[in-house]
DRENPA-3360 file (N, C-alpha, C; in nm, 2 decimals, always signed):
BEGIN
1 = XXXXXXXX = -0.41/-3.38/+2.87/-0.35/-3.45/+2.76/-0.40/-3.39/+2.63 ~ -0.54/-3.36/+2.62/-0.59/-3.31/+2.50/-0.53/-3.17/+2.47 ~ -0.50/-3.09/+2.57/-0.44/-2.96/+2.55/-0.30/-2.98/+2.49 ~ -0.23/-3.07/+2.53/-0.09/-3.10/+2.48/-0.10/-3.14/+2.33 ~ -0.19/-3.23/+2.30/-0.21/-3.27/+2.16/-0.26/-3.15/+2.07 ~ -0.35/-3.08/+2.12/-0.40/-2.96/+2.05/-0.29/-2.86/+2.02 ~ -0.20/-2.84/+2.12/-0.09/-2.75/+2.11/+0.01/-2.80/+2.01 ~ +0.04/-2.93/+2.01/+0.13/-2.99/+1.91/+0.07/-2.98/+1.77;
9 = XXXXXXXX = -0.05/-3.00/+1.75/-0.12/-2.99/+1.62/-0.12/-2.85/+1.57 ~ -0.14/-2.75/+1.66/-0.14/-2.61/+1.62/+0.00/-2.57/+1.58 ~ +0.10/-2.62/+1.65/+0.24/-2.59/+1.62/+0.28/-2.64/+1.48 ~ +0.24/-2.77/+1.45/+0.26/-2.83/+1.32/+0.20/-2.75/+1.21 ~ +0.07/-2.71/+1.23/+0.00/-2.63/+1.14/+0.07/-2.49/+1.11 ~ +0.11/-2.43/+1.21/+0.18/-2.30/+1.20/+0.31/-2.31/+1.13 ~ +0.38/-2.42/+1.15/+0.52/-2.44/+1.09/+0.50/-2.46/+0.94 ~ +0.39/-2.51/+0.89/+0.37/-2.53/+0.75/+0.31/-2.40/+0.68;
17 = XXXXXXXX = +0.26/-2.31/+0.76/+0.20/-2.19/+0.70/+0.31/-2.10/+0.65 ~ +0.27/-2.00/+0.56/+0.37/-1.91/+0.51/+0.41/-1.81/+0.63 ~ +0.54/-1.79/+0.63/+0.59/-1.70/+0.73/+0.55/-1.56/+0.71 ~ +0.51/-1.49/+0.82/+0.46/-1.35/+0.81/+0.58/-1.25/+0.83 ~ +0.59/-1.16/+0.74/+0.70/-1.06/+0.75/+0.63/-0.92/+0.75 ~ +0.67/-0.83/+0.83/+0.60/-0.70/+0.84/+0.68/-0.60/+0.76 ~ +0.61/-0.52/+0.68/+0.68/-0.41/+0.60/+0.60/-0.28/+0.62 ~ +0.67/-0.17/+0.62/+0.61/-0.04/+0.63/+0.63/+0.02/+0.49;
25 = XXXXXXXX = +0.52/+0.08/+0.44/+0.52/+0.16/+0.32/+0.47/+0.30/+0.35 ~ +0.51/+0.39/+0.27/+0.47/+0.53/+0.28/+0.37/+0.56/+0.17 ~ +0.25/+0.62/+0.21/+0.15/+0.64/+0.11/+0.20/+0.72/-0.01 ~ +0.16/+0.68/-0.13/+0.19/+0.74/-0.25/+0.34/+0.72/-0.29 ~ +0.40/+0.62/-0.24/+0.54/+0.59/-0.27/+0.55/+0.44/-0.31 ~ +0.65/+0.41/-0.39/+0.68/+0.28/-0.43/+0.80/+0.23/-0.36 ~ +0.80/+0.10/-0.33/+0.92/+0.03/-0.27/+0.95/-0.10/-0.34 ~ +1.07/-0.12/-0.39/+1.10/-0.25/-0.45/+1.11/-0.36/-0.35;
33 = XXXXXXXX = +1.07/-0.48/-0.39/+1.08/-0.59/-0.30/+1.12/-0.71/-0.37 ~ +1.23/-0.78/-0.33/+1.29/-0.89/-0.40/+1.25/-1.02/-0.32 ~ +1.19/-1.12/-0.40/+1.15/-1.25/-0.34/+1.27/-1.34/-0.34 ~ +1.28/-1.43/-0.24/+1.38/-1.53/-0.23/+1.36/-1.64/-0.34 ~ +1.23/-1.68/-0.36/+1.19/-1.78/-0.45/+1.09/-1.73/-0.55 ~ +1.09/-1.78/-0.67/+0.99/-1.73/-0.77/+0.85/-1.74/-0.73 ~ +0.77/-1.65/-0.76/+0.62/-1.65/-0.73/+0.54/-1.68/-0.85 ~ +0.44/-1.76/-0.83/+0.34/-1.79/-0.94/+0.22/-1.70/-0.93;
41 = XXXXXXXX = +0.17/-1.67/-0.81/+0.06/-1.58/-0.80/+0.07/-1.50/-0.67 ~ +0.00/-1.38/-0.67/+0.01/-1.29/-0.56/-0.14/-1.24/-0.53 ~ -0.17/-1.24/-0.41/-0.31/-1.19/-0.37/-0.29/-1.08/-0.26 ~ -0.35/-0.96/-0.29/-0.35/-0.85/-0.20/-0.48/-0.85/-0.12 ~ -0.46/-0.84/+0.01/-0.58/-0.84/+0.10/-0.67/-0.73/+0.07 ~ -0.62/-0.61/+0.08/-0.70/-0.49/+0.05/-0.63/-0.39/-0.04 ~ -0.66/-0.40/-0.18/-0.59/-0.32/-0.27/-0.61/-0.17/-0.26 ~ -0.71/-0.13/-0.17/-0.73/+0.01/-0.15/-0.62/+0.07/-0.05;
49 = XXXXXXXX = -0.55/-0.02/+0.02/-0.45/+0.02/+0.11/-0.31/+0.01/+0.05 ~ -0.28/-0.10/-0.02/-0.15/-0.13/-0.08/-0.18/-0.21/-0.21 ~ -0.08/-0.20/-0.30/-0.10/-0.28/-0.43/+0.04/-0.32/-0.47 ~ +0.05/-0.41/-0.57/+0.17/-0.47/-0.62/+0.18/-0.46/-0.77 ~ +0.29/-0.42/-0.82/+0.32/-0.44/-0.96/+0.43/-0.54/-0.98 ~ +0.41/-0.64/-1.06/+0.51/-0.75/-1.08/+0.60/-0.71/-1.19 ~ +0.73/-0.71/-1.16/+0.83/-0.68/-1.26/+0.87/-0.82/-1.33 ~ +0.89/-0.92/-1.25/+0.91/-1.05/-1.29/+0.88/-1.14/-1.17;
57 = XXXXXXXX = +0.91/-1.28/-1.18/+0.86/-1.37/-1.08/+0.94/-1.36/-0.95 ~ +1.04/-1.27/-0.94/+1.12/-1.25/-0.82/+1.13/-1.10/-0.78 ~ +1.08/-1.01/-0.86/+1.09/-0.87/-0.82/+0.95/-0.80/-0.83 ~ +0.92/-0.74/-0.72/+0.79/-0.67/-0.71/+0.81/-0.52/-0.68 ~ +0.71/-0.44/-0.71/+0.71/-0.30/-0.66/+0.58/-0.29/-0.58 ~ +0.60/-0.25/-0.45/+0.49/-0.24/-0.36/+0.45/-0.09/-0.35 ~ +0.32/-0.06/-0.35/+0.28/+0.08/-0.36/+0.18/+0.10/-0.25 ~ +0.21/+0.20/-0.16/+0.12/+0.24/-0.05/+0.01/+0.34/-0.10;
65 = XXXXXXXX = -0.11/+0.30/-0.09/-0.22/+0.38/-0.14/-0.29/+0.46/-0.03 ~ -0.32/+0.40/+0.08/-0.39/+0.47/+0.19/-0.34/+0.42/+0.33 ~ -0.35/+0.50/+0.43/-0.30/+0.45/+0.56/-0.39/+0.33/+0.61 ~ -0.32/+0.24/+0.66/-0.39/+0.12/+0.71/-0.30/+0.00/+0.72 ~ -0.37/-0.12/+0.74/-0.30/-0.25/+0.75/-0.37/-0.35/+0.65 ~ -0.29/-0.42/+0.58/-0.34/-0.53/+0.49/-0.23/-0.63/+0.48 ~ -0.25/-0.74/+0.41/-0.15/-0.83/+0.38/-0.14/-0.87/+0.24 ~ -0.03/-0.93/+0.20/-0.01/-0.97/+0.06/+0.04/-1.12/+0.07;
73 = XXXXXXXX = -0.03/-1.21/+0.01/+0.01/-1.35/+0.01/+0.08/-1.38/-0.12 ~ +0.19/-1.45/-0.11/+0.27/-1.49/-0.23/+0.26/-1.65/-0.24 ~ +0.23/-1.70/-0.35/+0.22/-1.84/-0.37/+0.32/-1.89/-0.47 ~ +0.37/-2.02/-0.45/+0.47/-2.08/-0.54/+0.40/-2.14/-0.66 ~ +0.48/-2.21/-0.75/+0.42/-2.28/-0.87/+0.33/-2.39/-0.83 ~ +0.34/-2.45/-0.71/+0.25/-2.56/-0.67/+0.12/-2.50/-0.61 ~ +0.11/-2.37/-0.60/+0.00/-2.31/-0.54/+0.00/-2.30/-0.39 ~ +0.12/-2.33/-0.33/+0.14/-2.33/-0.18/+0.18/-2.19/-0.14;
81 = XXXXXXXX = +0.12/-2.14/-0.03/+0.17/-2.01/+0.02/+0.31/-2.01/+0.07 ~ +0.39/-1.92/+0.02/+0.53/-1.92/+0.07/+0.57/-1.80/+0.15 ~ +0.49/-1.70/+0.14/+0.51/-1.57/+0.21/+0.39/-1.50/+0.24 ~ +0.38/-1.44/+0.36/+0.27/-1.36/+0.39/+0.32/-1.22/+0.44 ~ +0.31/-1.12/+0.36/+0.36/-0.99/+0.40/+0.26/-0.91/+0.47 ~ +0.28/-0.87/+0.59/+0.19/-0.78/+0.66/+0.24/-0.64/+0.63 ~ +0.15/-0.57/+0.56/+0.19/-0.44/+0.51/+0.12/-0.33/+0.58 ~ +0.19/-0.24/+0.64/+0.14/-0.12/+0.71/+0.17/+0.00/+0.63;
89 = XXXXXXXX = +0.07/+0.08/+0.59/+0.09/+0.20/+0.52/+0.07/+0.32/+0.61 ~ +0.17/+0.41/+0.60/+0.16/+0.54/+0.68/+0.17/+0.66/+0.59 ~ +0.13/+0.77/+0.64/+0.14/+0.90/+0.56/+0.28/+0.95/+0.57 ~ +0.31/+1.04/+0.48/+0.45/+1.10/+0.49/+0.45/+1.19/+0.61 ~ +0.56/+1.18/+0.69/+0.56/+1.27/+0.81/+0.64/+1.40/+0.78 ~ +0.75/+1.39/+0.72/+0.83/+1.51/+0.70/+0.78/+1.59/+0.58 ~ +0.79/+1.72/+0.59/+0.74/+1.80/+0.48/+0.59/+1.81/+0.47 ~ +0.52/+1.76/+0.56/+0.37/+1.76/+0.56/+0.32/+1.85/+0.68;
97 = XXXXXXXX = +0.22/+1.92/+0.66/+0.15/+2.00/+0.76/+0.01/+1.96/+0.76 ~ -0.05/+1.93/+0.88/-0.19/+1.90/+0.89/-0.25/+2.01/+0.97 ~ -0.35/+2.08/+0.91/-0.42/+2.19/+0.98/-0.56/+2.14/+1.02 ~ -0.59/+2.15/+1.15/-0.72/+2.10/+1.20/-0.80/+2.23/+1.24 ~ -0.92/+2.24/+1.18/-1.02/+2.34/+1.22/-1.14/+2.27/+1.28 ~ -1.14/+2.25/+1.40/-1.25/+2.17/+1.46/-1.24/+2.03/+1.41 ~ -1.35/+1.98/+1.34/-1.35/+1.85/+1.29/-1.30/+1.85/+1.14 ~ -1.27/+1.96/+1.08/-1.23/+1.97/+0.94/-1.07/+1.97/+0.94;
105 = XXXXXXXX = -1.02/+1.88/+0.86/-0.87/+1.87/+0.85/-0.83/+1.89/+0.70 ~ -0.72/+1.96/+0.69/-0.66/+1.99/+0.55/-0.51/+1.96/+0.57 ~ -0.46/+1.88/+0.47/-0.32/+1.85/+0.47/-0.24/+1.92/+0.36 ~ -0.12/+1.97/+0.39/-0.04/+2.05/+0.30/+0.09/+1.98/+0.28 ~ +0.14/+1.98/+0.16/+0.28/+1.93/+0.13/+0.36/+2.06/+0.13 ~ +0.46/+2.06/+0.22/+0.54/+2.18/+0.23/+0.69/+2.16/+0.20 ~ +0.72/+2.09/+0.09/+0.85/+2.06/+0.05/+0.92/+2.19/+0.01 ~ +0.86/+2.28/-0.07/+0.92/+2.41/-0.10/+0.82/+2.52/-0.06;
113 = XXXXXXXX = +0.70/+2.52/-0.11/+0.58/+2.60/-0.07/+0.48/+2.51/-0.02 ~ +0.40/+2.55/+0.08/+0.29/+2.47/+0.13/+0.18/+2.47/+0.03 ~ +0.14/+2.35/-0.02/+0.03/+2.34/-0.11/-0.06/+2.23/-0.06 ~ -0.19/+2.25/-0.07/-0.29/+2.16/-0.03/-0.27/+2.03/-0.11 ~ -0.29/+1.92/-0.05/-0.27/+1.79/-0.11/-0.39/+1.70/-0.07 ~ -0.44/+1.62/-0.16/-0.56/+1.53/-0.13/-0.50/+1.41/-0.05 ~ -0.54/+1.41/+0.08/-0.50/+1.31/+0.17/-0.61/+1.24/+0.24 ~ -0.61/+1.11/+0.24/-0.72/+1.03/+0.31/-0.73/+1.08/+0.45;
121 = XXXXXXXX = -0.86/+1.11/+0.49/-0.88/+1.16/+0.62/-0.91/+1.31/+0.63 ~ -0.88/+1.38/+0.52/-0.91/+1.52/+0.51/-1.05/+1.55/+0.50 ~ -1.10/+1.67/+0.53/-1.24/+1.71/+0.52/-1.28/+1.70/+0.37 ~ -1.41/+1.66/+0.35/-1.46/+1.64/+0.22/-1.45/+1.76/+0.12 ~ -1.47/+1.88/+0.17/-1.47/+1.99/+0.08/-1.32/+2.01/+0.02 ~ -1.23/+2.02/+0.11/-1.09/+2.04/+0.07/-1.04/+1.93/-0.01 ~ -1.07/+1.81/+0.03/-1.02/+1.69/-0.05/-1.08/+1.69/-0.19 ~ -1.21/+1.71/-0.20/-1.28/+1.71/-0.33/-1.22/+1.82/-0.42;
129 = XXXXXXXX = -1.19/+1.94/-0.37/-1.14/+2.05/-0.44/-1.00/+2.01/-0.50 ~ -0.91/+1.96/-0.42/-0.78/+1.93/-0.46/-0.79/+1.81/-0.56 ~ -0.87/+1.71/-0.53/-0.88/+1.59/-0.62/-0.93/+1.63/-0.76 ~ -1.02/+1.73/-0.76/-1.07/+1.77/-0.89/-0.97/+1.85/-0.97 ~ -0.89/+1.93/-0.90/-0.78/+2.00/-0.96/-0.67/+1.90/-1.02 ~ -0.64/+1.80/-0.94/-0.54/+1.70/-0.99/-0.60/+1.63/-1.11 ~ -0.73/+1.59/-1.11/-0.79/+1.52/-1.22/-0.79/+1.61/-1.35 ~ -0.81/+1.74/-1.33/-0.81/+1.83/-1.44/-0.67/+1.84/-1.50;
137 = XXXXXXXX = -0.57/+1.85/-1.41/-0.43/+1.87/-1.46/-0.39/+1.74/-1.53 ~ -0.43/+1.62/-1.48/-0.40/+1.50/-1.55/-0.46/+1.49/-1.68 ~ -0.59/+1.54/-1.69/-0.66/+1.54/-1.82/-0.58/+1.63/-1.92 ~ -0.53/+1.74/-1.88/-0.46/+1.83/-1.97/-0.33/+1.76/-2.02 ~ -0.26/+1.69/-1.92/-0.13/+1.63/-1.96/-0.16/+1.51/-2.06 ~ -0.27/+1.44/-2.04/-0.30/+1.33/-2.13/-0.34/+1.38/-2.27 ~ -0.42/+1.49/-2.27/-0.45/+1.55/-2.40/-0.33/+1.60/-2.47 ~ -0.24/+1.66/-2.40/-0.11/+1.71/-2.47/-0.03/+1.60/-2.52;
145 = XXXXX = -0.03/+1.49/-2.45/+0.05/+1.37/-2.49/-0.01/+1.31/-2.61 ~ -0.15/+1.31/-2.62/-0.22/+1.26/-2.74/-0.19/+1.34/-2.86 ~ -0.19/+1.47/-2.84/-0.16/+1.57/-2.95/-0.02/+1.54/-3.01 ~ +0.08/+1.51/-2.93/+0.22/+1.49/-2.97/+0.23/+1.36/-3.05 ~ +0.14/+1.27/-3.04/+0.15/+1.14/-3.11/+0.13/+1.15/-3.26;
% end
């Protein structure tokens, strides 16, 4: 009898909880997401894996940052959870080449020419080299934009 009561109580608790929906994102890409009901607040489980930009209270942009699994909870104006998005982030499959040399891995983006790209999971040396080059290029672009103002 106790098992039946516990099962009924668990079912009631689950029916009141926010429904979980699973989404796939691709790393370094944005995906628009439209809410059925307006959101008051949003909490991202692990912002190192995925993040959110709010356009308005019904339109979101979801951004995949690193491969992995996290969730995003959406709350209504009363502070009640209305949606639980289970977000899985994967790396790009097409146009990518992964070169393994023993335990050292390097990833290349081969859309036109194969060029090394900083990808989570790559060897530290290659990753740091590409990340430093990207940071330097970004600095140049920001300096040029400042000069134009």
